[in-house]
C-alpha positions in Angstrom: 38.8 3.6 61.4 42.5 5.1 61.1 43.6 7.2 58.1 46.7 5.7 56.3 49.1 8.4 55.2 52.5 8.5 53.5 52.9 5.7 49.8 50.3 3.6 51.3 47.0 2.9 50.0 43.7 5.8 50.5 41.8 3.3 51.6 40.7 2.1 54.7 42.2 -1.3 56.2 39.9 -4.3 56.6 38.0 -4.2 59.7 37.9 -7.3 61.9 35.0 -7.2 62.6 32.8 -9.9 60.7 30.6 -8.8 58.1 27.6 -11.6 58.0 26.0 -10.3 54.7 29.5 -11.2 52.9 29.7 -14.0 50.1 27.0 -15.0 48.4 23.5 -13.1 48.3 20.6 -13.9 46.9 19.5 -10.2 45.9 21.0 -6.5 45.7 23.0 -5.8 48.1 25.1 -2.1 49.6 28.3 -1.4 49.5 29.5 1.4 52.1 33.4 2.2 51.9 35.4 5.6 52.9 37.0 7.6 50.6 38.4 10.9 51.6 36.6 11.0 54.6 33.5 10.8 52.6 31.1 8.1 53.2 30.5 6.1 49.5 27.4 3.5 48.7 27.1 2.0 46.3 24.3 -1.4 45.3 25.5 -4.3 43.5 23.3 -7.3 41.9 20.4 -7.4 39.8 17.7 -4.5 39.3 15.0 -4.9 42.0 12.2 -6.9 40.5 9.7 -4.7 40.9 11.6 -1.7 38.9 11.0 -4.7 35.6 7.8 -5.3 37.0 6.6 -2.1 37.1 8.2 -0.8 33.8 6.2 -3.3 31.6 3.2 -3.1 33.8 3.8 0.4 32.2 4.3 -0.7 28.6 1.3 -3.0 28.9 -1.0 -0.3 30.3 0.1 2.3 27.4 -0.8 -1.3 24.9 -3.8 -0.8 26.4 -5.0 3.1 26.1 -7.2 3.8 23.4 -8.7 6.5 22.1 -12.0 7.1 23.8 -15.5 8.5 22.6 -18.5 7.9 23.1 -21.8 8.8 21.0 -24.2 9.3 23.9 -27.8 9.7 24.1 -27.6 12.7 27.3 -24.5 13.5 29.0 -25.3 13.8 32.6 -22.1 15.2 33.6 -19.1 17.1 33.1 -16.9 17.8 35.5 -15.6 20.8 33.8 -13.5 22.4 36.5 -11.2 18.8 36.2 -12.7 18.2 32.0 -9.6 21.5 31.6 -7.1 19.7 32.5 -7.2 16.6 29.5 -6.3 17.1 26.1 -9.9 17.8 24.7 -10.4 20.6 27.5 -10.5 24.0 25.8 -13.7 22.4 23.3 -15.3 22.0 26.3 -15.0 25.2 27.7 -15.6 26.8 24.2 -19.1 24.6 24.4 -19.4 25.7 27.4 -19.1 29.6 26.9 -20.7 29.0 23.5 -24.3 28.2 25.2 -23.8 31.5 28.4 -22.6 29.0 30.7 -20.8 31.4 33.7 -17.9 28.7 34.6 -16.9 29.2 37.7 -20.0 27.8 39.5 -22.2 24.5 38.9 -25.0 23.6 36.4 -27.9 24.6 39.0 -29.6 27.8 38.5 -27.6 28.8 35.2 -31.6 28.7 33.8 -31.7 26.7 29.8 -27.5 27.1 29.5 -27.0 23.7 30.8 -29.5 22.2 28.1 -27.4 24.0 25.6 -24.4 23.1 26.6 -25.7 19.4 26.4 -26.8 19.9 23.0 -23.4 21.6 21.9 -21.2 19.6 23.3 -22.6 15.9 22.5 -20.9 15.5 19.2 -17.7 16.2 20.4 -17.6 13.3 22.5 -17.8 11.4 18.8 -14.4 13.3 18.2 -13.1 12.8 21.4 -9.4 12.7 21.7 -8.7 11.8 24.6 -6.4 8.4 25.1 -7.0 6.4 28.0 -7.3 2.7 29.0 -10.5 0.9 28.4 -11.5 -1.2 31.6 -12.2 -4.4 31.5 -11.2 -7.8 33.3 -7.8 -8.0 32.0 -7.0 -4.4 32.6 -8.4 -4.4 35.8 -6.2 -5.9 37.3 -3.2 -3.8 36.2 -4.6 -0.6 36.8 -3.7 2.0 39.4 -4.4 5.7 40.9 -4.0 8.7 38.6 -4.8 6.6 35.7 -7.5 8.1 32.9 -9.7 5.5 32.4 -13.0 4.8 30.0 -16.3 2.4 31.7 -19.4 1.4 30.4 -21.9 -1.3 32.0 -24.8 -1.6 33.4 -24.5 0.5 36.6 -26.8 0.8 39.8 -27.2 3.4 41.8 -26.2 3.9 45.6 -27.3 7.0 47.7 -29.4 9.3 44.9 -28.4 12.4 44.8 -31.4 15.2 46.5 -31.3 19.3 45.2 -30.6 20.9 46.2 -27.6 19.4 45.0 -24.5 19.7 47.1 -20.8 19.0 47.3 -19.6 15.7 48.3 -18.9 14.7 51.5 -16.2 12.3 51.1 -17.6 9.5 52.8 -19.0 6.7 50.5 -22.0 5.5 52.6 -23.0 8.8 52.5 -21.9 10.9 49.1 -24.3 8.9 45.7 -22.3 6.4 43.3 -22.7 4.0 40.7 -21.3 1.0 41.5 -21.1 -2.2 38.4 -18.5 -5.9 38.4 -15.6 -6.4 35.9 -14.8 -9.7 36.5 -14.2 -10.3 40.4 -14.0 -6.8 41.1 -16.0 -3.8 42.1 -15.7 -0.6 40.5 -17.5 2.0 42.3 -17.8 5.6 40.0 -17.6 8.6 42.5 -18.6 11.8 40.8 -19.6 15.6 42.1 -23.6 15.6 42.1 -23.2 20.1 41.2 -21.4 19.2 38.0 -25.1 16.7 36.8 -26.1 18.9 33.9 -29.9 18.7 33.7 -32.5 17.3 36.2 -33.5 15.0 33.7 -29.8 13.4 35.1 -30.5 13.2 38.2 -33.7 11.5 37.6 -32.2 9.0 36.1 -29.7 8.4 39.2 -33.2 7.5 40.6 -34.0 5.1 38.3 -30.8 4.0 38.7 -30.9 2.7 42.2 -33.9 1.0 42.1 -33.0 -1.0 38.1 -29.4 -0.9 36.6 -29.0 1.1 34.1 -26.3 1.3 31.4 -24.2 4.1 31.2 -20.6 5.1 29.5 -17.5 7.0 30.0 -14.5 8.5 31.3 -12.5 9.6 34.8 -9.2 8.7 36.6 -8.7 6.2 39.1 -9.1 7.8 42.8 -7.4 4.3 44.6 -7.3 0.6 44.2 -8.0 -1.5 47.2 -5.7 -4.3 49.0 -8.7 -6.9 47.9 -8.5 -5.6 43.9 -11.4 -2.7 44.1 -11.8 0.3 42.1 -12.5 4.0 42.6 -12.9 5.7 39.9 -13.3 9.8 39.8 -16.0 10.7 37.2 -15.2 13.8 34.5 -17.5 13.2 31.9 -20.6 9.9 31.7 -24.1 9.4 30.1 -26.1 7.0 28.5 -25.1 5.6 24.8 -27.6 6.1 22.3 -29.9 3.8 21.3 -30.8 2.4 17.5 -33.9 3.5 17.7 -32.5 7.4 18.9 -30.1 7.3 15.6 -32.3 6.7 13.4 -34.8 9.1 14.3 -31.8 11.2 14.5 -31.1 10.6 10.6 -34.1 10.8 10.1 -34.9 14.2 11.9 -31.7 15.5 9.5 -32.4 14.4 6.2 -34.1 16.2 3.2 -33.9 13.5 0.6 -35.8 9.7 0.6 -34.1 7.2 3.0 -31.5 4.6 0.3 -32.4 1.0 -0.5 -31.0 -1.6 2.4 -30.3 0.6 4.8 -31.2 -1.8 8.5 -30.8 -1.8 11.9 -27.0 -2.4 11.6 -26.0 0.9 10.4 -27.5 2.9 12.7 -25.4 0.8 15.7 -23.6 2.6 18.2 -20.3 1.2 17.2 -18.5 4.1 19.7 -20.8 1.6 22.8 -19.5 -1.3 23.9 -22.2 -2.6 24.9 -24.0 -2.1 21.5 -21.4 -3.1 19.1 -21.6 -5.6 16.6 -19.2 -6.3 13.6 -21.1 -6.2 10.4 -18.8 -9.4 9.7 -18.7 -11.0 12.2 -19.5 -15.0 11.4 -19.7 -13.7 8.2 -17.3 -16.5 6.7 -19.8 -19.5 8.2 -21.4 -21.7 5.3 -20.4 -18.8 2.7 -17.7 -18.7 -0.1 -15.0 -15.8 0.6 -13.1 -16.5 -3.1 -14.0 -13.3 -4.6 -12.4 -10.2 -4.9 -13.9 -6.7 -4.4 -12.1 -3.6 -3.9 -13.1 -0.9 -0.3 -12.8 2.8 0.6 -10.6 3.0 3.7 -11.1 7.0 5.2 -9.1 8.9 6.9 -8.7 12.2 9.1 -6.5 13.4 7.2 -6.3 16.2 9.6 -4.0 14.1 11.3 -1.5 13.0 8.2 1.3 14.1 6.3 1.7 14.0 2.7 2.3 10.5 2.1 1.9 8.9 5.5 -1.9 7.2 3.9 0.2 5.4 1.4 3.0 4.2 4.1 0.5 2.9 6.7 -1.5 1.2 4.4 0.7 -0.3 1.7 2.5 -1.4 5.9 -0.9 -3.7 7.1 -0.9 -4.5 3.4 2.3 -6.5 3.1 1.3 -8.3 6.9 -2.1 -8.8 6.2 -2.8 -10.3 2.8 -0.2 -13.3 2.1 2.5 -12.9 -0.7 1.4 -15.2 -2.7 -1.7 -13.7 -3.3 -1.6 -10.1 -3.7 -2.8 -9.5 -7.1 -3.9 -5.4 -5.4 -4.4 -2.1 -7.0 -4.1 0.7 -4.3 -5.2 4.6 -4.8 -5.0 7.1 -2.3 -7.0 10.3 -2.4 -8.8 13.1 -0.4 -13.0 12.8 -0.2 -14.4 15.9 -1.2 -18.5 15.4 0.5 -19.7 18.1 -1.4 -23.4 18.5 0.3 -24.9 21.4 -2.4 -27.4 21.9 0.4 -28.0 17.8 1.2 -27.4 17.0 4.5 -24.7 15.2 6.4 -26.6 12.6 7.0 -28.0 11.8 3.4 -24.5 12.0 2.2 -23.3 9.4 4.8 -26.7 7.4 4.2 -26.2 7.3 0.7 -22.6 6.4 0.6 -22.9 3.3 2.9 -26.1 1.8 1.5 -27.2 -0.5 -0.9 -28.3 -3.9 -1.5 -27.5 -6.4 -0.7 -25.6 -4.5 2.1 -22.4 -3.5 1.5 -19.4 -4.9 3.8 -18.9 -2.3 6.0 -18.0 -0.7 9.2 -18.5 3.3 9.3 -22.1 3.0 10.5 -24.5 6.3 8.9 -24.2 7.9 12.3 -20.8 7.7 12.6 -19.7 9.1 8.7 -22.8 12.1 9.4 -19.9 12.8 12.4 -17.5 12.7 10.5 -18.3 14.2 7.5 -19.3 17.6 9.8 -16.2 17.8 10.9 -13.1 17.5 10.1 -11.5 16.3 6.2 -11.8 13.1 5.0 -9.6 11.5 2.6 -9.9 8.1 1.6 -7.5 5.0 0.3 -9.5 2.5 -2.5 -7.8 -1.3 -2.1 -9.3 -4.0 -5.4 -8.3 -7.3 -5.7 -9.4 -8.8 -1.5 -11.7 -11.2 0.1 -14.0 -10.7 2.2 -11.5 -12.4 5.2 -8.7 -10.1 3.9 -10.7 -7.0 4.3 -11.9 -7.8 7.5 -8.3 -8.4 8.7 -7.1 -5.1 6.7 -9.4 -3.0 8.7 -8.5 -5.3 12.0 -5.5 -4.2 11.2 -5.7 -0.2 10.5 -7.6 -0.2 13.3 -4.9 -1.4 16.0 -1.8 0.6 14.4 -2.9 4.1 12.6 -4.7 6.6 14.9 -6.1 8.3 12.0 -7.8 5.1 10.2 -11.6 5.5 10.6 -13.4 2.4 9.0 -14.4 0.5 6.2 -16.5 0.2 3.1 -16.7 -1.9 -0.3 -16.4 -0.2 -3.3 -18.8 -0.2 -5.6 -19.1 2.7 -8.6 -22.5 1.7 -9.4 -23.3 4.0 -6.5 -23.3 7.6 -7.1 -21.4 8.7 -4.6 -18.7 5.9 -4.8 -18.3 7.3 -9.1 -18.3 11.1 -7.8 -15.8 10.7 -5.3 -13.8 7.3 -5.1 -10.6 7.7 -7.7 -11.0 6.3 -10.2 -7.3 4.6 -11.4 -4.9 2.6 -9.0 -1.4 4.7 -8.2 -0.2 1.6 -7.1 -0.3 -2.3 -7.9 1.0 -5.0 -5.8 1.7 -8.4 -6.9 3.9 -10.4 -4.5 6.3 -9.3 -3.2 6.7 -6.4 -5.7 5.1 -2.8 -5.8 4.9 -1.5 -8.7 3.9 2.2 -9.1 1.5 3.2 -11.5 2.2 6.0 -14.6 0.7 6.8 -18.2 2.1 7.7 -21.2 0.2 11.9 -20.6 2.1 12.1 -16.9 5.2 10.9 -17.7 5.7 13.5 -20.4 4.7 16.1 -17.6 7.0 14.6 -15.5 10.2 14.7 -17.2 8.8 18.3 -18.8 8.9 19.8 -15.3 12.7 17.5 -14.9 11.2 15.5 -12.4 14.0 12.9 -11.0 11.4 9.7 -12.3 13.9 7.7 -9.5 13.8 9.2 -6.3 9.7 7.1 -6.1 11.3 4.0 -6.3 15.0 4.7 -3.9 12.0 6.0 -1.1 9.9 2.4 -1.5 13.2 0.7 -2.3 14.9 2.1 1.2 11.9 0.9 3.2 12.3 -2.5 2.2 8.6 -3.5 2.3 8.7 -5.4 -0.7 12.0 -7.1 -3.2 10.9 -5.2 -5.6 9.9 -2.0 -6.6 9.0 -0.8 -10.5 6.6 1.4 -12.7 4.1 -0.2 -14.7 2.1 1.9 -17.7 -1.7 2.4 -17.2 -1.5 1.4 -20.9 -5.7 2.0 -21.0 -5.5 5.3 -19.2 -2.1 6.0 -21.8 -4.8 5.0 -24.7 -7.1 7.3 -23.6 -4.9 10.3 -23.3 -3.6 10.0 -26.0 -7.0 9.5 -28.3 -8.3 13.0 -26.3 -5.2 14.8 -27.4 -5.3 13.7 -30.4 -9.6 14.7 -30.5 -8.2 18.3 -28.8 -5.3 18.1 -32.0 -8.0 17.7 -34.5 -10.2 20.3 -33.4 -8.1 22.8 -33.4 -5.8 22.2 -36.4 -10.0 22.5 -37.6 -10.3 25.9 -36.6 -7.0 26.5 -38.4 -8.4 25.3 -41.6 -11.5 28.0 -41.1 
């Protein structure tokens, strides 16, 4: 091309060569031109469909991700070097050091240390915080290489490992692997047999080569074939705990007589998809749900900020309970299980057991683990029917990561009467939110110079309710006034003596 000089345009003269791509094109086009001796290339047209598809895929997988936790009867494989890359890897490494393992080499030949490691690490997986995509028919067609996924299914083992355990060859027809199907897709779980925890884990794989066994675990997607078959490299896997094992563990740990009302469902493995059974499933068939009751929602207090539980609960209540049916009381408090020498399993059982059975999503083994492993908080919600309680549980489970589960409140149960808040802090009536106060509390706030409008303004700004006002708890005010009168009378009597 000739360079144009003088005052003429600095752009090149149009070429006489015809551009067969000139005019309208059905997609993005590339344009190129020389500017001051450089070549300028731009893309015009709509973004590539692949880009939009990739963004939508990433968003859908993000929504499909959830915290993976497992209650194992046996932890069969832990690939220590690779688990160290996960968020909770430090806890597993600490368990290995505590058990006396040499973490620089596999478990074989380390005596009793691997067994001790399994004992220590097993409860860690019940409170695990690794976020993974659950592998199922809905997600199987969208997973890609490098994605962290959780899996659980009845599986067969191909090429069960032989002793001494050796490093994988990388040839699937020779290496041990687990295999199962998700819909029309075949899923292969590969693993390094040197990180099998015990000889029993190896024996289990030989059993699985003859009959399918249920395994649960977590791993990364290594590849997805053109046919859609998925290969996963396992980080951790094991056998899910059964009802019989959970009951035996409870009996072994408890020191008090078993409370009346416990059933098999109270020991189900709620962290296992194969053993999961919702207690409220089918509850609406052939029974009335008009009666209003209270439920206690449990939270991991270590994972929340001040006021966060209040906001989360009232937000979800406003979503799932129709406005015209709202007449609810809400209270928030720390849930302090003081053992006084009583086993955590006993506290869990006596908190959940009653005859007839309480509505609940929590289980005895699950609550036992929570009592031992974290600080708990509770939000009581009164005035719900059974259907609303179930809907609120589902909404909380999907939207609030610190939420752990619920149980119906019965204040005749000693632990409920002692541990759960007695007075409501909020009263939700239709589209109104009322902040509950008592005379003594109001007098104290005024004496301390508190801004009484600030709490109201905070809720008004959130826009969840049409009206936010104060409401006096007349019963509590009367009780406080009576108590104050008794104290004053006692003081006057002491002065007159």
